[in-house]
N, C-alpha and C positions, 0 to 999 in steps of 0.2 A: 495270757500270762507270760509267754515267751517274748511277746512284743514289749511288754513293760520292762522285762529284764534286759532286753537289748537296748532300750532307751536309757536305762540307768547305767549300763556298762559304757555306752558311748559318751554319756554325760560325765562319768567319772574319769574317762580317759582325757577329756579336754579340760578338766577342772584344774584350778590353780590353788596354790597354797594360801592359807589365811595370812592376814597381815602379821600376826605374831611370828610366823616362820620367817618372813622377810626381815623383821626386826632382829630376830636371832642371828640370821645370816649376816646382817649388817654389823652386829656386835662382834661376831667372830672375825669378820674382815677387819674391823678396827683393832682387835686384839692382835691379829697376825701382823698388821701394819706397825703396831707399837713394838712388837718383838723384832721386826725387821730393822726398825730405826735403832732400837736398843742394841742390837747386834753390832751395829757400826761403831758403837762406843766401847765395846768390850776390849780392854787392852790385852795384847798378846795373842789374840785369836788369829790363827794362820789364815792367810788370804784364801787358800783353797777351801778351807772349811767355811769361811764367810761367804764366798761366792756360791758354794754348793747349797748352803742353808738359804741364801737369798733366792736362788733359782727354785728350790723346792717350795718355799713359801709363795713365790710368785705363781707357780703352777697350781698350788692349792687354791689361791685366791682366784685365779682365772677360772678354774673348774667350778668354784662356788658361784661366781658371777654368771657364767654361761648357763649353769644348771638352773639357777633360781631366777635371776633377774632377766635372763633372755628366754626363760621358760622352756629350755630344751629338756628339762627333767620330765615335763608333763606332755611333751610332744611325742609323736611317733618316733620309733627307732630309725626310720628311714631319714627323717629330717636331721636327727642327730648325726647319722653317718654322713649325710651331705655336708654337714658343718665340720666334723672332725677329720674326715678324709682329706679334703683340700688343705686344712690347717696343718696336718702332719706333713703333707707334701711340701707346703711352703716352708715349714721349719727345716725339713731335710735340704731343700734347695739353698736356704740361707746358710746353714751350716757348711754345705759343700762349697759355696762361694767364699765363705770366711776362711775355710781351709785352703782353697785354691789361691787366694790372694794374701795369705799369711796374716789374717786379722787376729788369729790366735794360733798358738803352737800346740799341736798334739804331743809332740815330743820336744823336750828342751834342746836347744842347740848346744853343741860342745864348745 
């Protein structure tokens, strides 16, 4: 009995979502992309708000793609940490280099 339960648990851990889930995620990604494009055409939207919204939408889309289409949602947490850890380090290095070489300004110049 315990052996059958262990087999079911290990099978459930490696299982993937049904096709309907992937289609729903694809529709959500398409809707977010449409919102991103529409945001570019909103007159009078401050640049800071536009950039912030686009970055937030991009992060959400990235998370959905990584979680579902790269199957990290269904893999072990160790594999997810091996992916997210270096990604965060790379983002921090890129931001540090951009700040170092004045690619963007953290504080406006006087």
